mmCIF file as gemmi writes it, N, C-alpha and C atoms, coordinates in Angstrom:
data_model
loop_
_atom_site.group_PDB
_atom_site.id
_atom_site.type_symbol
_atom_site.label_atom_id
_atom_site.label_alt_id
_atom_site.label_comp_id
_atom_site.label_asym_id
_atom_site.label_entity_id
_atom_site.label_seq_id
_atom_site.pdbx_PDB_ins_code
_atom_site.Cartn_x
_atom_site.Cartn_y
_atom_site.Cartn_z
_atom_site.occupancy
_atom_site.B_iso_or_equiv
_atom_site.pdbx_formal_charge
_atom_site.auth_seq_id
_atom_site.auth_asym_id
_atom_site.pdbx_PDB_model_num
ATOM 1 N N . MET Axp A 1 ? -8.788 -3.501 33.248 1 0 ? 1 A 1
ATOM 2 C CA . MET Axp A 1 ? -9.728 -2.693 32.499 1 0 ? 1 A 1
ATOM 3 C C . MET Axp A 1 ? -11.122 -2.887 33.097 1 0 ? 1 A 1
ATOM 4 N N . ILE Axp A 2 ? -11.809 -1.783 33.217 1 0 ? 2 A 1
ATOM 5 C CA . ILE Axp A 2 ? -13.177 -1.784 33.729 1 0 ? 2 A 1
ATOM 6 C C . ILE Axp A 2 ? -14.125 -1.864 32.533 1 0 ? 2 A 1
ATOM 7 N N . GLU Axp A 3 ? -15.165 -2.685 32.644 1 0 ? 3 A 1
ATOM 8 C CA . GLU Axp A 3 ? -16.181 -2.779 31.605 1 0 ? 3 A 1
ATOM 9 C C . GLU Axp A 3 ? -17.532 -2.417 32.209 1 0 ? 3 A 1
ATOM 10 N N . VAL Axp A 4 ? -18.242 -1.515 31.537 1 0 ? 4 A 1
ATOM 11 C CA . VAL Axp A 4 ? -19.565 -1.092 32.007 1 0 ? 4 A 1
ATOM 12 C C . VAL Axp A 4 ? -20.504 -0.981 30.82 1 0 ? 4 A 1
ATOM 13 N N . THR Axp A 5 ? -21.8 -1.016 31.125 1 0 ? 5 A 1
ATOM 14 C CA . THR Axp A 5 ? -22.797 -0.772 30.092 1 0 ? 5 A 1
ATOM 15 C C . THR Axp A 5 ? -22.954 0.729 29.915 1 0 ? 5 A 1
ATOM 16 N N . VAL Axp A 6 ? -23.656 1.122 28.867 1 0 ? 6 A 1
ATOM 17 C CA . VAL Axp A 6 ? -23.914 2.54 28.641 1 0 ? 6 A 1
ATOM 18 C C . VAL Axp A 6 ? -24.666 3.126 29.825 1 0 ? 6 A 1
ATOM 19 N N . SER Axp A 7 ? -25.647 2.402 30.33 1 0 ? 7 A 1
ATOM 20 C CA . SER Axp A 7 ? -26.427 2.895 31.48 1 0 ? 7 A 1
ATOM 21 C C . SER Axp A 7 ? -25.541 3.082 32.701 1 0 ? 7 A 1
ATOM 22 N N . GLU Axp A 8 ? -24.673 2.096 32.967 1 0 ? 8 A 1
ATOM 23 C CA . GLU Axp A 8 ? -23.759 2.21 34.102 1 0 ? 8 A 1
ATOM 24 C C . GLU Axp A 8 ? -22.801 3.385 33.913 1 0 ? 8 A 1
ATOM 25 N N . ALA Axp A 9 ? -22.328 3.576 32.712 1 0 ? 9 A 1
ATOM 26 C CA . ALA Axp A 9 ? -21.41 4.682 32.439 1 0 ? 9 A 1
ATOM 27 C C . ALA Axp A 9 ? -22.091 6.015 32.708 1 0 ? 9 A 1
ATOM 28 N N . ARG Axp A 10 ? -23.35 6.117 32.305 1 0 ? 10 A 1
ATOM 29 C CA . ARG Axp A 10 ? -24.103 7.354 32.529 1 0 ? 10 A 1
ATOM 30 C C . ARG Axp A 10 ? -24.249 7.624 34.032 1 0 ? 10 A 1
ATOM 31 N N . GLU Axp A 11 ? -24.554 6.585 34.789 1 0 ? 11 A 1
ATOM 32 C CA . GLU Axp A 11 ? -24.761 6.732 36.239 1 0 ? 11 A 1
ATOM 33 C C . GLU Axp A 11 ? -23.463 6.99 36.997 1 0 ? 11 A 1
ATOM 34 N N . ARG Axp A 12 ? -22.37 6.401 36.513 1 0 ? 12 A 1
ATOM 35 C CA . ARG Axp A 12 ? -21.107 6.452 37.251 1 0 ? 12 A 1
ATOM 36 C C . ARG Axp A 12 ? -20.042 7.302 36.578 1 0 ? 12 A 1
ATOM 37 N N . LEU Axp A 13 ? -20.433 8.221 35.711 1 0 ? 13 A 1
ATOM 38 C CA . LEU Axp A 13 ? -19.469 8.962 34.908 1 0 ? 13 A 1
ATOM 39 C C . LEU Axp A 13 ? -18.367 9.608 35.74 1 0 ? 13 A 1
ATOM 40 N N . ALA Axp A 14 ? -18.727 10.328 36.785 1 0 ? 14 A 1
ATOM 41 C CA . ALA Axp A 14 ? -17.717 11.019 37.602 1 0 ? 14 A 1
ATOM 42 C C . ALA Axp A 14 ? -16.742 10.017 38.227 1 0 ? 14 A 1
ATOM 43 N N . ASP Axp A 15 ? -17.253 8.923 38.736 1 0 ? 15 A 1
ATOM 44 C CA . ASP Axp A 15 ? -16.416 7.89 39.342 1 0 ? 15 A 1
ATOM 45 C C . ASP Axp A 15 ? -15.482 7.269 38.298 1 0 ? 15 A 1
ATOM 46 N N . LEU Axp A 16 ? -16.024 6.962 37.138 1 0 ? 16 A 1
ATOM 47 C CA . LEU Axp A 16 ? -15.213 6.347 36.083 1 0 ? 16 A 1
ATOM 48 C C . LEU Axp A 16 ? -14.134 7.303 35.583 1 0 ? 16 A 1
ATOM 49 N N . LEU Axp A 17 ? -14.476 8.573 35.425 1 0 ? 17 A 1
ATOM 50 C CA . LEU Axp A 17 ? -13.474 9.558 35.029 1 0 ? 17 A 1
ATOM 51 C C . LEU Axp A 17 ? -12.346 9.633 36.052 1 0 ? 17 A 1
ATOM 52 N N . GLY Axp A 18 ? -12.705 9.575 37.312 1 0 ? 18 A 1
ATOM 53 C CA . GLY Axp A 18 ? -11.694 9.581 38.379 1 0 ? 18 A 1
ATOM 54 C C . GLY Axp A 18 ? -10.777 8.377 38.287 1 0 ? 18 A 1
ATOM 55 N N . LYS Axp A 19 ? -11.34 7.217 37.985 1 0 ? 19 A 1
ATOM 56 C CA . LYS Axp A 19 ? -10.529 6.003 37.861 1 0 ? 19 A 1
ATOM 57 C C . LYS Axp A 19 ? -9.583 6.096 36.661 1 0 ? 19 A 1
ATOM 58 N N . VAL Axp A 20 ? -10.048 6.707 35.582 1 0 ? 20 A 1
ATOM 59 C CA . VAL Axp A 20 ? -9.187 6.891 34.411 1 0 ? 20 A 1
ATOM 60 C C . VAL Axp A 20 ? -8.1 7.916 34.723 1 0 ? 20 A 1
ATOM 61 N N . GLN Axp A 21 ? -8.509 9.04 35.285 1 0 ? 21 A 1
ATOM 62 C CA . GLN Axp A 21 ? -7.577 10.139 35.53 1 0 ? 21 A 1
ATOM 63 C C . GLN Axp A 21 ? -6.569 9.832 36.633 1 0 ? 21 A 1
ATOM 64 N N . HIS Axp A 22 ? -7.035 9.289 37.744 1 0 ? 22 A 1
ATOM 65 C CA . HIS Axp A 22 ? -6.159 9.126 38.903 1 0 ? 22 A 1
ATOM 66 C C . HIS Axp A 22 ? -5.721 7.69 39.144 1 0 ? 22 A 1
ATOM 67 N N . GLY Axp A 23 ? -6.505 6.744 38.69 1 0 ? 23 A 1
ATOM 68 C CA . GLY Axp A 23 ? -6.194 5.34 38.968 1 0 ? 23 A 1
ATOM 69 C C . GLY Axp A 23 ? -5.519 4.616 37.825 1 0 ? 23 A 1
ATOM 70 N N . GLY Axp A 24 ? -5.335 5.305 36.687 1 0 ? 24 A 1
ATOM 71 C CA . GLY Axp A 24 ? -4.685 4.668 35.565 1 0 ? 24 A 1
ATOM 72 C C . GLY Axp A 24 ? -5.493 3.561 34.914 1 0 ? 24 A 1
ATOM 73 N N . GLU Axp A 25 ? -6.79 3.546 35.155 1 0 ? 25 A 1
ATOM 74 C CA . GLU Axp A 25 ? -7.653 2.509 34.584 1 0 ? 25 A 1
ATOM 75 C C . GLU Axp A 25 ? -8.14 2.915 33.198 1 0 ? 25 A 1
ATOM 76 N N . ASP Axp A 26 ? -8.433 1.942 32.366 1 0 ? 26 A 1
ATOM 77 C CA . ASP Axp A 26 ? -9.141 2.15 31.112 1 0 ? 26 A 1
ATOM 78 C C . ASP Axp A 26 ? -10.554 1.639 31.323 1 0 ? 26 A 1
ATOM 79 N N . VAL Axp A 27 ? -11.509 2.26 30.651 1 0 ? 27 A 1
ATOM 80 C CA . VAL Axp A 27 ? -12.915 1.866 30.806 1 0 ? 27 A 1
ATOM 81 C C . VAL Axp A 27 ? -13.498 1.566 29.436 1 0 ? 27 A 1
ATOM 82 N N . THR Axp A 28 ? -14.031 0.362 29.284 1 0 ? 28 A 1
ATOM 83 C CA . THR Axp A 28 ? -14.716 -0.009 28.059 1 0 ? 28 A 1
ATOM 84 C C . THR Axp A 28 ? -16.21 0.112 28.299 1 0 ? 28 A 1
ATOM 85 N N . ILE Axp A 29 ? -16.892 0.812 27.416 1 0 ? 29 A 1
ATOM 86 C CA . ILE Axp A 29 ? -18.342 0.986 27.518 1 0 ? 29 A 1
ATOM 87 C C . ILE Axp A 29 ? -18.984 0.084 26.475 1 0 ? 29 A 1
ATOM 88 N N . LYS Axp A 30 ? -19.931 -0.754 26.947 1 0 ? 30 A 1
ATOM 89 C CA . LYS Axp A 30 ? -20.571 -1.722 26.062 1 0 ? 30 A 1
ATOM 90 C C . LYS Axp A 30 ? -22.051 -1.424 25.873 1 0 ? 30 A 1
ATOM 91 N N . LYS Axp A 31 ? -22.528 -1.75 24.689 1 0 ? 31 A 1
ATOM 92 C CA . LYS Axp A 31 ? -23.946 -1.621 24.371 1 0 ? 31 A 1
ATOM 93 C C . LYS Axp A 31 ? -24.359 -2.955 23.756 1 0 ? 31 A 1
ATOM 94 N N . HIS Axp A 32 ? -25.359 -3.574 24.344 1 0 ? 32 A 1
ATOM 95 C CA . HIS Axp A 32 ? -25.803 -4.898 23.902 1 0 ? 32 A 1
ATOM 96 C C . HIS Axp A 32 ? -24.647 -5.891 23.926 1 0 ? 32 A 1
ATOM 97 N N . GLY Axp A 33 ? -23.774 -5.755 24.93 1 0 ? 33 A 1
ATOM 98 C CA . GLY Axp A 33 ? -22.667 -6.68 25.113 1 0 ? 33 A 1
ATOM 99 C C . GLY Axp A 33 ? -21.45 -6.444 24.233 1 0 ? 33 A 1
ATOM 100 N N . LYS Axp A 34 ? -21.511 -5.438 23.365 1 0 ? 34 A 1
ATOM 101 C CA . LYS Axp A 34 ? -20.393 -5.167 22.463 1 0 ? 34 A 1
ATOM 102 C C . LYS Axp A 34 ? -19.75 -3.823 22.792 1 0 ? 34 A 1
ATOM 103 N N . PRO Axp A 35 ? -18.41 -3.74 22.749 1 0 ? 35 A 1
ATOM 104 C CA . PRO Axp A 35 ? -17.733 -2.472 23.031 1 0 ? 35 A 1
ATOM 105 C C . PRO Axp A 35 ? -18.12 -1.399 22.017 1 0 ? 35 A 1
ATOM 106 N N . VAL Axp A 36 ? -18.45 -0.212 22.526 1 0 ? 36 A 1
ATOM 107 C CA . VAL Axp A 36 ? -18.786 0.917 21.651 1 0 ? 36 A 1
ATOM 108 C C . VAL Axp A 36 ? -17.874 2.109 21.889 1 0 ? 36 A 1
ATOM 109 N N . ALA Axp A 37 ? -17.191 2.131 23.028 1 0 ? 37 A 1
ATOM 110 C CA . ALA Axp A 37 ? -16.295 3.245 23.336 1 0 ? 37 A 1
ATOM 111 C C . ALA Axp A 37 ? -15.326 2.822 24.435 1 0 ? 37 A 1
ATOM 112 N N . VAL Axp A 38 ? -14.214 3.548 24.484 1 0 ? 38 A 1
ATOM 113 C CA . VAL Axp A 38 ? -13.224 3.317 25.527 1 0 ? 38 A 1
ATOM 114 C C . VAL Axp A 38 ? -12.801 4.666 26.074 1 0 ? 38 A 1
ATOM 115 N N . MET Axp A 39 ? -12.727 4.755 27.393 1 0 ? 39 A 1
ATOM 116 C CA . MET Axp A 39 ? -12.21 5.961 28.046 1 0 ? 39 A 1
ATOM 117 C C . MET Axp A 39 ? -10.772 5.658 28.458 1 0 ? 39 A 1
ATOM 118 N N . ILE Axp A 40 ? -9.836 6.503 27.988 1 0 ? 40 A 1
ATOM 119 C CA . ILE Axp A 40 ? -8.431 6.363 28.363 1 0 ? 40 A 1
ATOM 120 C C . ILE Axp A 40 ? -7.899 7.723 28.777 1 0 ? 40 A 1
ATOM 121 N N . SER Axp A 41 ? -6.77 7.718 29.441 1 0 ? 41 A 1
ATOM 122 C CA . SER Axp A 41 ? -6.171 8.971 29.88 1 0 ? 41 A 1
ATOM 123 C C . SER Axp A 41 ? -5.592 9.728 28.687 1 0 ? 41 A 1
ATOM 124 N N . PRO Axp A 42 ? -5.426 11.04 28.831 1 0 ? 42 A 1
ATOM 125 C CA . PRO Axp A 42 ? -4.779 11.815 27.766 1 0 ? 42 A 1
ATOM 126 C C . PRO Axp A 42 ? -3.365 11.307 27.469 1 0 ? 42 A 1
ATOM 127 N N . GLU Axp A 43 ? -2.666 10.833 28.488 1 0 ? 43 A 1
ATOM 128 C CA . GLU Axp A 43 ? -1.312 10.309 28.282 1 0 ? 43 A 1
ATOM 129 C C . GLU Axp A 43 ? -1.351 9.055 27.406 1 0 ? 43 A 1
ATOM 130 N N . ALA Axp A 44 ? -2.328 8.193 27.655 1 0 ? 44 A 1
ATOM 131 C CA . ALA Axp A 44 ? -2.463 6.987 26.835 1 0 ? 44 A 1
ATOM 132 C C . ALA Axp A 44 ? -2.808 7.365 25.402 1 0 ? 44 A 1
ATOM 133 N N . MET Axp A 45 ? -3.671 8.351 25.227 1 0 ? 45 A 1
ATOM 134 C CA . MET Axp A 45 ? -4.044 8.789 23.887 1 0 ? 45 A 1
ATOM 135 C C . MET Axp A 45 ? -2.832 9.353 23.149 1 0 ? 45 A 1
ATOM 136 N N . GLU Axp A 46 ? -2.028 10.15 23.829 1 0 ? 46 A 1
ATOM 137 C CA . GLU Axp A 46 ? -0.812 10.694 23.219 1 0 ? 46 A 1
ATOM 138 C C . GLU Axp A 46 ? 0.13 9.573 22.804 1 0 ? 46 A 1
ATOM 139 N N . TYR Axp A 47 ? 0.238 8.548 23.657 1 0 ? 47 A 1
ATOM 140 C CA . TYR Axp A 47 ? 1.085 7.406 23.346 1 0 ? 47 A 1
ATOM 141 C C . TYR Axp A 47 ? 0.6 6.699 22.088 1 0 ? 47 A 1
ATOM 142 N N . TYR Axp A 48 ? -0.705 6.43 21.987 1 0 ? 48 A 1
ATOM 143 C CA . TYR Axp A 48 ? -1.262 5.753 20.817 1 0 ? 48 A 1
ATOM 144 C C . TYR Axp A 48 ? -1.113 6.6 19.551 1 0 ? 48 A 1
ATOM 145 N N . GLU Axp A 49 ? -1.281 7.907 19.681 1 0 ? 49 A 1
ATOM 146 C CA . GLU Axp A 49 ? -1.094 8.789 18.531 1 0 ? 49 A 1
ATOM 147 C C . GLU Axp A 49 ? 0.361 8.787 18.069 1 0 ? 49 A 1
ATOM 148 N N . ARG Axp A 50 ? 1.289 8.776 19.025 1 0 ? 50 A 1
ATOM 149 C CA . ARG Axp A 50 ? 2.709 8.743 18.686 1 0 ? 50 A 1
ATOM 150 C C . ARG Axp A 50 ? 3.045 7.431 17.967 1 0 ? 50 A 1
ATOM 151 N N . LEU Axp A 51 ? 2.5 6.305 18.453 1 0 ? 51 A 1
ATOM 152 C CA . LEU Axp A 51 ? 2.723 5.023 17.783 1 0 ? 51 A 1
ATOM 153 C C . LEU Axp A 51 ? 2.183 5.046 16.354 1 0 ? 51 A 1
ATOM 154 N N . GLU Axp A 52 ? 0.997 5.614 16.197 1 0 ? 52 A 1
ATOM 155 C CA . GLU Axp A 52 ? 0.391 5.695 14.873 1 0 ? 52 A 1
ATOM 156 C C . GLU Axp A 52 ? 1.255 6.546 13.936 1 0 ? 52 A 1
ATOM 157 N N . ASN Axp A 53 ? 1.733 7.681 14.43 1 0 ? 53 A 1
ATOM 158 C CA . ASN Axp A 53 ? 2.576 8.555 13.61 1 0 ? 53 A 1
ATOM 159 C C . ASN Axp A 53 ? 3.885 7.866 13.23 1 0 ? 53 A 1
ATOM 160 N N . GLU Axp A 54 ? 4.48 7.126 14.174 1 0 ? 54 A 1
ATOM 161 C CA . GLU Axp A 54 ? 5.713 6.401 13.881 1 0 ? 54 A 1
ATOM 162 C C . GLU Axp A 54 ? 5.469 5.321 12.83 1 0 ? 54 A 1
ATOM 163 N N . GLU Axp A 55 ? 4.346 4.629 12.924 1 0 ? 55 A 1
ATOM 164 C CA . GLU Axp A 55 ? 4.011 3.593 11.942 1 0 ? 55 A 1
ATOM 165 C C . GLU Axp A 55 ? 3.795 4.215 10.562 1 0 ? 55 A 1
ATOM 166 N N . LEU Axp A 56 ? 3.098 5.337 10.501 1 0 ? 56 A 1
ATOM 167 C CA . LEU Axp A 56 ? 2.885 6.007 9.221 1 0 ? 56 A 1
ATOM 168 C C . LEU Axp A 56 ? 4.207 6.486 8.622 1 0 ? 56 A 1
ATOM 169 N N . ALA Axp A 57 ? 5.102 6.989 9.453 1 0 ? 57 A 1
ATOM 170 C CA . ALA Axp A 57 ? 6.415 7.43 8.969 1 0 ? 57 A 1
ATOM 171 C C . ALA Axp A 57 ? 7.208 6.24 8.437 1 0 ? 57 A 1
ATOM 172 N N . ARG Axp A 58 ? 7.132 5.107 9.134 1 0 ? 58 A 1
ATOM 173 C CA . ARG Axp A 58 ? 7.829 3.904 8.688 1 0 ? 58 A 1
ATOM 174 C C . ARG Axp A 58 ? 7.275 3.427 7.35 1 0 ? 58 A 1
ATOM 175 N N . LEU Axp A 59 ? 5.948 3.414 7.223 1 0 ? 59 A 1
ATOM 176 C CA . LEU Axp A 59 ? 5.323 3 5.966 1 0 ? 59 A 1
ATOM 177 C C . LEU Axp A 59 ? 5.688 3.95 4.828 1 0 ? 59 A 1
ATOM 178 N N . GLY Axp A 60 ? 5.732 5.242 5.125 1 0 ? 60 A 1
ATOM 179 C CA . GLY Axp A 60 ? 6.101 6.225 4.106 1 0 ? 60 A 1
ATOM 180 C C . GLY Axp A 60 ? 7.534 6.042 3.636 1 0 ? 60 A 1
ATOM 181 N N . ALA Axp A 61 ? 8.448 5.794 4.569 1 0 ? 61 A 1
ATOM 182 C CA . ALA Axp A 61 ? 9.844 5.577 4.216 1 0 ? 61 A 1
ATOM 183 C C . ALA Axp A 61 ? 10.004 4.314 3.373 1 0 ? 61 A 1
ATOM 184 N N . LYS Axp A 62 ? 9.257 3.276 3.741 1 0 ? 62 A 1
ATOM 185 C CA . LYS Axp A 62 ? 9.317 2.022 2.975 1 0 ? 62 A 1
ATOM 186 C C . LYS Axp A 62 ? 8.793 2.244 1.556 1 0 ? 62 A 1
ATOM 187 N N . ALA Axp A 63 ? 7.678 2.944 1.44 1 0 ? 63 A 1
ATOM 188 C CA . ALA Axp A 63 ? 7.092 3.206 0.119 1 0 ? 63 A 1
ATOM 189 C C . ALA Axp A 63 ? 8.039 4.039 -0.735 1 0 ? 63 A 1
ATOM 190 N N . TYR Axp A 64 ? 8.681 5.017 -0.125 1 0 ? 64 A 1
ATOM 191 C CA . TYR Axp A 64 ? 9.609 5.869 -0.874 1 0 ? 64 A 1
ATOM 192 C C . TYR Axp A 64 ? 10.818 5.064 -1.351 1 0 ? 64 A 1
ATOM 193 N N . ALA Axp A 65 ? 11.324 4.188 -0.487 1 0 ? 65 A 1
ATOM 194 C CA . ALA Axp A 65 ? 12.457 3.344 -0.876 1 0 ? 65 A 1
ATOM 195 C C . ALA Axp A 65 ? 12.07 2.421 -2.025 1 0 ? 65 A 1
ATOM 196 N N . GLU Axp A 66 ? 10.865 1.883 -1.971 1 0 ? 66 A 1
ATOM 197 C CA . GLU Axp A 66 ? 10.393 1.026 -3.06 1 0 ? 66 A 1
ATOM 198 C C . GLU Axp A 66 ? 10.241 1.827 -4.353 1 0 ? 66 A 1
ATOM 199 N N . TYR Axp A 67 ? 9.757 3.043 -4.24 1 0 ? 67 A 1
ATOM 200 C CA . TYR Axp A 67 ? 9.621 3.908 -5.413 1 0 ? 67 A 1
ATOM 201 C C . TYR Axp A 67 ? 10.986 4.206 -6.028 1 0 ? 67 A 1
ATOM 202 N N . LEU Axp A 68 ? 11.957 4.535 -5.191 1 0 ? 68 A 1
ATOM 203 C CA . LEU Axp A 68 ? 13.306 4.826 -5.697 1 0 ? 68 A 1
ATOM 204 C C . LEU Axp A 68 ? 13.916 3.6 -6.387 1 0 ? 68 A 1
ATOM 205 N N . ALA Axp A 69 ? 13.611 2.426 -5.857 1 0 ? 69 A 1
ATOM 206 C CA . ALA Axp A 69 ? 14.142 1.195 -6.442 1 0 ? 69 A 1
ATOM 207 C C . ALA Axp A 69 ? 13.523 0.901 -7.803 1 0 ? 69 A 1
ATOM 208 N N . ASP Axp A 70 ? 12.22 1.251 -7.961 1 0 ? 70 A 1
ATOM 209 C CA . ASP Axp A 70 ? 11.533 0.968 -9.226 1 0 ? 70 A 1
ATOM 210 C C . ASP Axp A 70 ? 10.362 1.931 -9.396 1 0 ? 70 A 1
ATOM 211 N N . PRO Axp A 71 ? 10.61 3.123 -9.964 1 0 ? 71 A 1
ATOM 212 C CA . PRO Axp A 71 ? 9.548 4.133 -10.121 1 0 ? 71 A 1
ATOM 213 C C . PRO Axp A 71 ? 8.343 3.652 -10.93 1 0 ? 71 A 1
ATOM 214 N N . SER Axp A 72 ? 8.508 2.624 -11.749 1 0 ? 72 A 1
ATOM 215 C CA . SER Axp A 72 ? 7.376 2.141 -12.556 1 0 ? 72 A 1
ATOM 216 C C . SER Axp A 72 ? 6.304 1.475 -11.694 1 0 ? 72 A 1
ATOM 217 N N . LYS Axp A 73 ? 6.641 1.121 -10.463 1 0 ? 73 A 1
ATOM 218 C CA . LYS Axp A 73 ? 5.681 0.474 -9.562 1 0 ? 73 A 1
ATOM 219 C C . LYS Axp A 73 ? 5.021 1.475 -8.605 1 0 ? 73 A 1
ATOM 220 N N . ALA Axp A 74 ? 5.087 2.746 -8.935 1 0 ? 74 A 1
ATOM 221 C CA . ALA Axp A 74 ? 4.513 3.78 -8.07 1 0 ? 74 A 1
ATOM 222 C C . ALA Axp A 74 ? 3.013 3.556 -7.911 1 0 ? 74 A 1
ATOM 223 N N . MET Axp A 75 ? 2.491 3.837 -6.726 1 0 ? 75 A 1
ATOM 224 C CA . MET Axp A 75 ? 1.055 3.744 -6.453 1 0 ? 75 A 1
ATOM 225 C C . MET Axp A 75 ? 0.651 4.85 -5.503 1 0 ? 75 A 1
ATOM 226 N N . THR Axp A 76 ? -0.638 5.095 -5.418 1 0 ? 76 A 1
ATOM 227 C CA . THR Axp A 76 ? -1.125 6.134 -4.514 1 0 ? 76 A 1
ATOM 228 C C . THR Axp A 76 ? -0.947 5.672 -3.074 1 0 ? 76 A 1
ATOM 229 N N . LEU Axp A 77 ? -0.943 6.621 -2.15 1 0 ? 77 A 1
ATOM 230 C CA . LEU Axp A 77 ? -0.843 6.284 -0.737 1 0 ? 77 A 1
ATOM 231 C C . LEU Axp A 77 ? -2.025 5.417 -0.324 1 0 ? 77 A 1
ATOM 232 N N . GLU Axp A 78 ? -3.209 5.748 -0.812 1 0 ? 78 A 1
ATOM 233 C CA . GLU Axp A 78 ? -4.408 4.968 -0.474 1 0 ? 78 A 1
ATOM 234 C C . GLU Axp A 78 ? -4.25 3.511 -0.901 1 0 ? 78 A 1
ATOM 235 N N . ASP Axp A 79 ? -3.766 3.293 -2.123 1 0 ? 79 A 1
ATOM 236 C CA . ASP Axp A 79 ? -3.552 1.922 -2.602 1 0 ? 79 A 1
ATOM 237 C C . ASP Axp A 79 ? -2.491 1.205 -1.773 1 0 ? 79 A 1
ATOM 238 N N . TYR Axp A 80 ? -1.437 1.931 -1.443 1 0 ? 80 A 1
ATOM 239 C CA . TYR Axp A 80 ? -0.351 1.334 -0.659 1 0 ? 80 A 1
ATOM 240 C C . TYR Axp A 80 ? -0.845 0.909 0.72 1 0 ? 80 A 1
ATOM 241 N N . LEU Axp A 81 ? -1.593 1.795 1.385 1 0 ? 81 A 1
ATOM 242 C CA . LEU Axp A 81 ? -2.102 1.459 2.719 1 0 ? 81 A 1
ATOM 243 C C . LEU Axp A 81 ? -3.08 0.302 2.659 1 0 ? 81 A 1
ATOM 244 N N . SER Axp A 82 ? -3.915 0.248 1.622 1 0 ? 82 A 1
ATOM 245 C CA . SER Axp A 82 ? -4.848 -0.871 1.462 1 0 ? 82 A 1
ATOM 246 C C . SER Axp A 82 ? -4.087 -2.178 1.272 1 0 ? 82 A 1
ATOM 247 N N . GLU Axp A 83 ? -3.067 -2.141 0.443 1 0 ? 83 A 1
ATOM 248 C CA . GLU Axp A 83 ? -2.255 -3.343 0.206 1 0 ? 83 A 1
ATOM 249 C C . GLU Axp A 83 ? -1.556 -3.793 1.482 1 0 ? 83 A 1
ATOM 250 N N . THR Axp A 84 ? -1.006 -2.841 2.219 1 0 ? 84 A 1
ATOM 251 C CA . THR Axp A 84 ? -0.315 -3.162 3.462 1 0 ? 84 A 1
ATOM 252 C C . THR Axp A 84 ? -1.28 -3.747 4.479 1 0 ? 84 A 1
ATOM 253 N N . ALA Axp A 85 ? -2.476 -3.176 4.577 1 0 ? 85 A 1
ATOM 254 C CA . ALA Axp A 85 ? -3.478 -3.699 5.516 1 0 ? 85 A 1
ATOM 255 C C . ALA Axp A 85 ? -3.877 -5.119 5.133 1 0 ? 85 A 1
ATOM 256 N N . ALA Axp A 86 ? -4.028 -5.384 3.852 1 0 ? 86 A 1
ATOM 257 C CA . ALA Axp A 86 ? -4.391 -6.72 3.386 1 0 ? 86 A 1
ATOM 258 C C . ALA Axp A 86 ? -3.276 -7.718 3.729 1 0 ? 86 A 1
ATOM 259 N N . GLU Axp A 87 ? -2.017 -7.301 3.575 1 0 ? 87 A 1
ATOM 260 C CA . GLU Axp A 87 ? -0.892 -8.179 3.92 1 0 ? 87 A 1
ATOM 261 C C . GLU Axp A 87 ? -0.874 -8.495 5.399 1 0 ? 87 A 1
ATOM 262 N N . ARG Axp A 88 ? -1.156 -7.484 6.23 1 0 ? 88 A 1
ATOM 263 C CA . ARG Axp A 88 ? -1.177 -7.722 7.692 1 0 ? 88 A 1
ATOM 264 C C . ARG Axp A 88 ? -2.321 -8.636 8.074 1 0 ? 88 A 1
ATOM 265 N N . ALA Axp A 89 ? -3.455 -8.482 7.44 1 0 ? 89 A 1
ATOM 266 C CA . ALA Axp A 89 ? -4.62 -9.322 7.744 1 0 ? 89 A 1
ATOM 267 C C . ALA Axp A 89 ? -4.345 -10.785 7.378 1 0 ? 89 A 1
ATOM 268 N N . ALA Axp A 90 ? -3.54 -10.987 6.358 1 0 ? 90 A 1
ATOM 269 C CA . ALA Axp A 90 ? -3.223 -12.353 5.92 1 0 ? 90 A 1
ATOM 270 C C . ALA Axp A 90 ? -2.218 -13.045 6.851 1 0 ? 90 A 1
ATOM 271 N N . GLU Axp A 91 ? -1.493 -12.257 7.633 1 0 ? 91 A 1
ATOM 272 C CA . GLU Axp A 91 ? -0.471 -12.833 8.549 1 0 ? 91 A 1
ATOM 273 C C . GLU Axp A 91 ? -1.094 -13.553 9.699 1 0 ? 91 A 1
């Protein structure tokens, strides 16, 4: 992975885009030493979106199975996702 500052990214944009597009590189852009953006290929973005969709489908199926097992414990999707995120953070 390539790391550059915002100023470097501005100066080298065409070169960095070429490295992402043709070289398979990812580029992290930093401001004050902290990452603020990442440049990735469209293929990588599609992959991450597919993973996210699969995870959401898995969570939905789990929630539905739990609902069928005990409808009295039904909760909103927002509450369910918050609870799931809290459980993952505790791991």
